[in-house]
KOLTIMAR-103866 format. One record per residue (C-alpha): z, x, y; residue in three letters; residue number from 1. Coordinates in nm, 3 decimals. Example, Ala and Ser with C-alpha at 12.3 -4.5 7.8 and 13.67 -1.06 7.14 Angstrom:
<pts>
PT      pz      px      py code pos
PT   0.780   1.230  -0.450  ALA   1
PT   0.714   1.367  -0.106  SER   2
</pts>
This chain:
<pts>
PT      pz      px      py code pos
PT  19.885  17.272  25.367  MET   1
PT  19.980  17.028  25.091  LYS   2
PT  19.919  16.728  25.312  LYS   3
PT  19.564  16.861  25.404  ILE   4
PT  19.481  16.898  25.039  ILE   5
PT  19.600  16.552  24.966  PHE   6
PT  19.404  16.396  25.232  LEU   7
PT  19.093  16.591  25.124  THR   8
PT  19.131  16.475  24.766  VAL   9
PT  19.197  16.118  24.876  LEU  10
PT  18.896  16.113  25.102  ALA  11
PT  18.682  16.240  24.809  ILE  12
PT  18.829  15.979  24.581  PHE  13
PT  18.761  15.704  24.822  ILE  14
PT  18.401  15.804  24.869  GLN  15
PT  18.328  15.856  24.495  THR  16
PT  18.508  15.529  24.419  SER  17
PT  18.237  15.331  24.586  GLY  18
PT  18.003  15.411  24.288  VAL  19
PT  18.144  15.087  24.120  TRP  20
PT  18.000  14.882  24.402  ALA  21
PT  17.630  14.972  24.309  GLY  22
PT  17.434  14.794  24.051  ASP  23
PT  17.641  14.946  23.758  ASP  24
PT  17.570  14.843  23.398  LYS  25
PT  17.771  14.525  23.424  GLU  26
PT  17.609  14.412  23.754  THR  27
PT  17.266  14.488  23.623  ALA  28
PT  17.330  14.255  23.333  ILE  29
PT  17.457  13.984  23.552  LYS  30
PT  17.181  14.015  23.796  ARG  31
PT  16.922  13.991  23.477  ALA  32
PT  17.119  13.693  23.356  LEU  33
PT  17.090  13.515  23.684  CYS  34
PT  16.718  13.585  23.703  GLU  35
PT  16.701  13.409  23.364  LYS  36
PT  16.877  13.096  23.516  GLY  37
PT  17.228  13.161  23.412  ASN  38
PT  17.441  12.966  23.682  SER  39
PT  17.771  13.155  23.600  THR  40
PT  17.608  13.505  23.636  ALA  41
PT  17.444  13.381  23.981  CYS  42
PT  17.774  13.265  24.100  PHE  43
PT  17.961  13.575  24.002  LYS  44
PT  17.680  13.780  24.193  MET  45
PT  17.753  13.547  24.487  GLY  46
PT  18.107  13.628  24.480  GLU  47
PT  18.034  13.993  24.441  ARG  48
PT  17.814  14.010  24.752  TYR  49
PT  18.058  13.788  24.956  ARG  50
PT  18.375  13.976  24.874  ILE  51
PT  18.279  14.321  24.778  ILE  52
PT  17.958  14.403  24.956  GLU  53
PT  18.027  14.149  25.239  ARG  54
PT  17.672  14.064  25.252  ASP  55
PT  17.677  13.689  25.321  LEU  56
PT  17.304  13.645  25.323  LYS  57
PT  17.251  13.769  24.976  THR  58
PT  17.570  13.594  24.874  ALA  59
PT  17.410  13.270  24.990  LEU  60
PT  17.102  13.333  24.797  GLU  61
PT  17.303  13.365  24.472  PHE  62
PT  17.517  13.073  24.551  TYR  63
PT  17.211  12.858  24.601  ALA  64
PT  17.075  12.989  24.276  LYS  65
PT  17.394  12.891  24.097  SER  66
PT  17.395  12.548  24.269  CYS  67
PT  17.034  12.470  24.178  ASP  68
PT  17.123  12.571  23.807  ALA  69
PT  17.430  12.327  23.799  GLY  70
PT  17.736  12.553  23.895  TYR  71
PT  17.902  12.324  24.144  MET  72
PT  18.145  12.585  24.278  THR  73
PT  17.838  12.769  24.394  GLY  74
PT  17.725  12.458  24.589  CYS  75
PT  18.064  12.450  24.765  THR  76
PT  18.075  12.814  24.838  ASN  77
PT  17.718  12.812  24.957  GLY  78
PT  17.788  12.516  25.176  GLY  79
PT  18.094  12.704  25.319  ASN  80
PT  17.882  12.999  25.421  LEU  81
PT  17.620  12.780  25.581  LEU  82
PT  17.878  12.566  25.763  ALA  83
PT  18.051  12.875  25.902  MET  84
PT  17.714  12.985  26.034  LYS  85
PT  17.608  12.668  26.196  GLY  86
PT  17.744  12.405  26.430  ASN  87
PT  17.734  12.031  26.429  PRO  88
PT  17.375  11.881  26.385  TYR  89
PT  17.221  12.223  26.318  SER  90
PT  16.990  12.303  26.028  LYS  91
PT  17.280  12.507  25.865  GLU  92
PT  17.507  12.202  25.879  PHE  93
PT  17.223  11.992  25.725  LYS  94
PT  17.186  12.241  25.443  ALA  95
PT  17.560  12.268  25.386  ALA  96
PT  17.584  11.876  25.365  ARG  97
PT  17.318  11.887  25.097  LYS  98
PT  17.502  12.151  24.880  MET  99
PT  17.846  11.967  24.941  TYR 100
PT  17.694  11.626  24.858  THR 101
PT  17.569  11.765  24.504  LYS 102
PT  17.903  11.924  24.443  ALA 103
PT  18.100  11.626  24.569  CYS 104
PT  17.891  11.373  24.345  ASP 105
PT  17.959  11.609  24.052  ALA 106
PT  18.337  11.572  24.112  GLY 107
PT  18.412  11.897  24.305  GLU 108
PT  18.700  11.789  24.533  ASP 109
PT  18.679  12.072  24.784  PRO 110
PT  18.321  11.974  24.843  ALA 111
PT  18.418  11.621  24.921  CYS 112
PT  18.691  11.746  25.159  PHE 113
PT  18.427  11.984  25.337  ASN 114
PT  18.198  11.684  25.375  LEU 115
PT  18.469  11.505  25.552  GLY 116
PT  18.528  11.796  25.782  SER 117
PT  18.154  11.818  25.861  LEU 118
PT  18.132  11.461  25.949  ASN 119
PT  18.448  11.484  26.157  TYR 120
PT  18.297  11.774  26.351  LYS 121
PT  17.993  11.563  26.417  GLU 122
PT  18.200  11.268  26.544  GLY 123
PT  18.152  11.037  26.228  ARG 124
PT  18.505  10.958  26.174  GLN 125
PT  18.453  10.646  25.951  LYS 126
PT  18.230  10.880  25.718  LYS 127
PT  18.488  11.159  25.746  ALA 128
PT  18.775  10.915  25.641  LEU 129
PT  18.568  10.821  25.326  GLN 130
PT  18.514  11.175  25.202  PHE 131
PT  18.877  11.267  25.270  TYR 132
PT  18.989  10.960  25.057  LEU 133
PT  18.746  11.050  24.791  LYS 134
PT  18.885  11.409  24.795  ALA 135
PT  19.234  11.269  24.798  CYS 136
PT  19.144  11.045  24.494  ASP 137
PT  19.028  11.344  24.309  MET 138
PT  19.372  11.502  24.357  GLY 139
PT  19.306  11.709  24.661  ASN 140
PT  19.617  11.725  24.878  GLY 141
PT  19.455  11.848  25.187  SER 142
PT  19.223  11.545  25.160  GLY 143
PT  19.525  11.303  25.141  CYS 144
PT  19.694  11.474  25.434  ALA 145
PT  19.378  11.456  25.662  ARG 146
PT  19.302  11.079  25.558  HIS 147
PT  19.658  10.991  25.645  LYS 148
PT  19.657  11.158  25.973  ARG 149
PT  19.315  11.026  26.093  LEU 150
PT  19.398  10.675  25.968  SER 151
PT  19.687  10.639  26.222  ARG 152
</pts>
């Protein structure tokens, strides 16, 4: 009997704990700030939709807003979502390339690494090597390892 009561209380707790996933006060504030052009707020909303809500389409919209407003990790994360969605030479890969390029040019080493990976998947090994080396020069260990392996 105690086990049934415990499971019932647990089920109620789990159902009601979902309240925080809605547009609570803090989320409403972030959403409003994002609409006013705050890049950090847009990025945090993108993270929320990607991680908590698992709504990748909406997450991508917020990442794109943060990228456009100058938050480079938003460009990288948005590029990741697009690259996962597409395949070589697709419109998603082209859009991911654009976001990665903006972030890489601004010094975001994961974006440079990801540009290397996009180029490699499209059969452009020389270009891939250039971006892996650029990521390596920025301190990205994975970029160094990939560059070393492909340079053999």
